[in-house]
C-alpha angles and dihedrals in degrees: 000000000000121000092249091053090048090053092049092047092048091048091052093046091048091053092048096046103034109010101085098108117122129212089257089062087068092227113174133194121253106265116265122251138047126335108190139180142135111328097350142069124185118198112198116201131178095271107022147000129243123201126202122194133179093269105004145047131218141184141200110204095215133041108266115250119205121224120224090279094053095255135130133181118189140163119239145140134280125193123187117218132203134200092258110081094213092052092050092050091053099044116111125245116240128209113248140183115222114204117187138179121192122203113174106311094340127098121197105200126192121184125199112195119200111253096014122107095207129070126221115231127192136173111211136182126216115248092013119125098221130217119262127181098201120208108271 
């Protein structure tokens, strides 16, 4: 399956599973811009979100929308990277679930990656650059 088909499929699945809020629920999109912290940076754009980690990248194919409690839960992709360019290009993308909670200008982000027993957890701040230690 091509990347564009994966993105379309994930967008559709996200809408089916998590997109049932109505205007009366007062859902609001995650604010645009950079959410940075230790080892992760999320860049929210009008139509999607990109995530950069120390040694990985991720994506959410739609812009996250917060429920009335400030939460979102969306499917996306996660791709580990390594210092060797050829190895990074050939590494597989994994399905991931991105779970976020926003309180004020802070985003608590948990990532569940298919096939991994551990979860990744980050605390990010809106309009903060973040601190990455890229693979050398």
